[in-house]
C-alpha positions in Angstrom: -86.1 80.5 -61.0 -86.3 81.0 -57.3 -84.1 78.8 -55.0 -84.6 77.2 -51.7 -81.5 77.1 -49.4 -81.3 75.1 -46.2 -78.7 76.3 -43.6 -78.1 74.2 -40.4 -76.6 75.0 -37.0 -74.7 78.3 -36.9 -73.8 78.4 -33.2 -72.8 82.0 -32.9 -70.5 82.0 -36.0 -71.5 85.3 -37.5 -68.5 85.8 -39.8 -69.0 82.4 -41.3 -72.7 83.0 -41.8 -72.2 86.4 -43.5 -69.6 84.9 -45.8 -71.9 82.0 -46.7 -74.9 84.2 -47.4 -73.2 87.2 -49.0 -70.4 85.5 -51.0 -71.8 82.1 -51.9 -75.6 81.9 -51.6 -76.2 85.5 -52.6 -80.0 85.2 -52.3 -82.5 87.2 -54.3 -85.8 88.4 -52.9 -87.5 85.5 -54.6 -85.3 82.9 -52.9 -86.2 81.3 -49.6 -83.7 80.8 -46.7 -84.6 77.9 -44.4 -82.6 77.8 -41.1 -82.6 74.7 -39.0 -82.1 76.3 -35.6 -79.2 76.5 -33.2 -78.3 80.1 -34.0 -76.8 80.6 -30.5 -74.1 79.1 -28.1 -70.5 77.8 -28.5 -69.4 80.4 -31.1 -68.3 84.0 -30.3 -71.3 86.1 -31.5 -74.7 84.6 -30.9 -76.3 88.1 -30.6 -74.8 89.0 -33.9 -76.3 85.9 -35.5 -79.7 86.6 -34.1 -79.5 90.2 -35.3 -78.4 89.1 -38.8 -81.2 86.6 -39.3 -83.8 89.0 -37.9 -82.5 91.7 -40.1 -82.9 89.5 -43.2 -86.5 89.2 -42.3 -86.8 93.0 -41.8 -85.3 93.6 -45.2 -87.9 91.5 -46.9 -86.0 88.3 -47.6 -88.0 85.1 -47.5 -86.7 83.6 -44.3 -88.1 80.5 -42.5 -86.2 80.1 -39.2 -86.8 77.0 -37.2 -86.2 76.6 -33.5 -83.3 74.5 -32.2 -82.6 73.0 -28.8 -80.1 75.7 -28.0 -82.8 78.4 -28.5 -85.1 76.3 -26.3 -82.3 76.2 -23.6 -81.8 79.9 -23.8 -85.6 80.7 -23.6 -86.2 78.4 -20.7 -83.2 79.7 -18.8 -84.4 83.3 -19.3 -88.0 82.4 -18.2 -86.8 80.6 -15.1 -84.6 83.5 -14.2 -87.7 85.8 -14.4 -89.7 83.5 -12.2 -87.0 82.5 -9.7 -87.4 85.6 -7.5 -85.5 85.6 -4.2 -85.8 84.2 -0.7 -84.4 86.0 2.4 -82.5 88.4 0.0 -80.8 85.4 -1.8 -81.7 84.6 -5.4 -83.0 81.1 -6.0 -80.9 78.8 -8.0 -81.7 78.7 -11.8 -81.1 75.0 -12.7 -81.7 75.7 -16.4 -79.2 78.5 -16.5 -76.5 76.3 -14.8 -76.9 73.6 -17.4 -77.1 76.0 -20.3 -73.9 77.7 -19.4 -72.1 74.3 -19.7 -73.3 73.9 -23.3 -72.4 77.2 -24.8 -74.6 79.6 -22.9 -71.7 81.4 -21.4 -70.4 82.5 -24.8 -73.9 83.6 -25.7 -74.2 85.8 -22.6 -70.8 87.3 -23.3 -71.9 88.2 -26.8 -74.6 90.3 -25.2 -72.1 91.9 -22.9 -73.6 90.6 -19.7 -73.7 87.5 -17.5 -77.1 88.6 -16.1 -79.9 86.9 -18.0 -82.4 89.5 -16.8 -80.6 92.1 -18.9 -81.2 90.2 -22.2 -83.8 92.2 -24.1 -87.1 90.5 -24.1 -87.6 90.8 -27.9 -84.8 88.3 -28.5 -86.5 85.8 -26.2 -89.9 86.4 -27.8 -88.5 85.9 -31.3 -86.8 82.6 -30.3 -89.8 81.3 -28.3 -92.2 81.8 -31.3 -90.0 80.0 -33.9 -91.8 77.0 -35.5 -90.4 73.5 -34.9 -90.7 72.1 -38.4 -91.6 73.0 -42.0 -93.2 70.8 -44.6 -92.4 71.0 -48.3 -93.5 68.8 -51.2 -90.4 66.6 -51.2 -88.9 67.4 -47.8 -89.6 67.8 -44.1 -87.3 70.2 -42.3 -86.7 70.0 -38.6 -83.8 70.8 -36.2 -83.2 67.3 -34.7 -85.7 64.7 -35.9 -89.0 63.1 -35.4 -90.4 60.4 -33.2 -91.5 57.7 -35.6 -92.7 55.4 -32.8 -95.9 57.6 -32.8 -98.6 57.3 -35.4 -98.2 61.0 -36.0 -94.5 61.9 -35.6 -95.3 65.6 -35.5 -97.0 65.2 -32.1 -93.7 64.9 -30.2 -92.3 68.4 -30.0 -89.5 67.4 -27.6 -88.1 65.0 -30.2 -88.1 67.8 -32.9 -85.6 69.7 -30.7 -83.6 67.0 -28.9 -83.8 63.5 -30.4 -80.6 61.9 -31.7 -81.3 58.2 -32.4 -84.4 57.1 -34.3 -85.4 54.9 -37.2 -87.2 56.7 -40.1 -90.5 55.2 -41.3 -90.9 57.0 -44.6 -94.6 56.4 -45.1 -95.3 58.4 -41.9 -94.0 61.6 -43.5 -95.4 60.9 -47.0 -92.2 59.4 -48.3 -90.5 62.8 -48.1 -86.8 63.2 -47.3 -86.1 64.4 -43.8 -83.5 67.2 -43.5 -82.1 68.2 -40.1 -79.1 69.3 -38.1 -78.4 68.9 -34.4 -75.8 66.1 -34.6 -72.5 67.1 -36.3 -71.5 64.8 -39.2 -68.4 64.6 -41.4 -68.5 66.0 -44.9 -68.0 62.6 -46.5 -71.1 61.3 -44.9 -73.1 64.4 -45.8 -72.1 64.0 -49.4 -73.3 60.4 -49.4 -76.7 61.4 -48.0 -77.1 64.2 -50.6 -76.0 62.2 -53.6 -77.3 58.7 -52.9 -80.8 58.3 -54.4 -83.5 57.3 -52.0 -81.5 58.1 -48.9 -84.2 58.8 -46.2 -82.5 61.8 -44.5 -79.8 64.4 -44.8 -78.0 65.6 -41.6 -76.6 69.0 -42.7 -74.8 69.8 -39.5 -71.0 69.8 -40.1 -70.1 71.2 -36.7 -69.3 74.7 -37.8 -67.7 75.5 -34.4 -65.4 72.3 -34.7 -62.9 74.2 -36.7 -59.9 72.1 -35.7 -61.5 68.7 -36.4 -60.7 67.1 -39.8 -63.8 66.8 -42.0 -65.8 69.2 -39.8 -65.8 72.9 -39.1 -67.8 74.2 -42.0 -71.2 76.0 -42.3 -73.2 74.5 -45.1 -76.1 75.6 -47.4 -78.0 73.1 -49.5 -80.1 74.2 -52.5 -83.2 71.9 -52.6 -83.9 72.2 -56.4 -80.4 71.2 -57.6 -79.0 69.7 -54.4 -76.0 72.0 -54.8 -74.0 72.2 -51.6 -72.2 75.4 -50.6 -69.4 75.0 -48.1 -68.1 77.8 -45.9 -65.0 77.1 -43.7 -65.3 78.6 -40.3 -64.0 82.2 -40.0 -64.9 82.7 -36.3 -63.1 80.1 -34.2 -59.4 80.9 -33.6 
């Protein structure tokens, strides 16, 4: 029987991702790998993570990669850099880039071997820019951050899908399905409660993979939706 695995925020931790996929999940071509976004920033090898996920697609694995707010940050910084131009031989200030660098963008650029956004190959930007914001299943709704349940249709607010942190779930607005997301790091104990407690309205799968020195955090997780089996991969990237 095919399996459906959900993997949250990777944040440039390629070694951890490879170990999780190749030693624990070990997907078949019939399985589906859902990624909740935030492939880049903070960790040491964002480029490697992008290459790895894109290669899974190229090899014919069933991959459903969603967009996270860090991909959004990366794309907008790159686009603003292309449009900024110069004035009197001085390059205009890229506000998006300045903010992005403070939130992990510097590590991402270092993984590409440059601090010049214009030298990032456009196909990476195109791939990130085209990623879907959510995915609907029979029993679950997958999204990076969450939904705006103040709207009649929560799927109209694309900003919230990438960035929202505090919201109250109204189950009937998503067909009484369980919401699975990342974005906000949670301790393992809390994640276990969300997975095992019947009727819990959401599961935040982000255990802060890059938080290797914080007790209860620092793992990359994979949740199998059929059995609710949780795979836990301790961080192998952050020294």
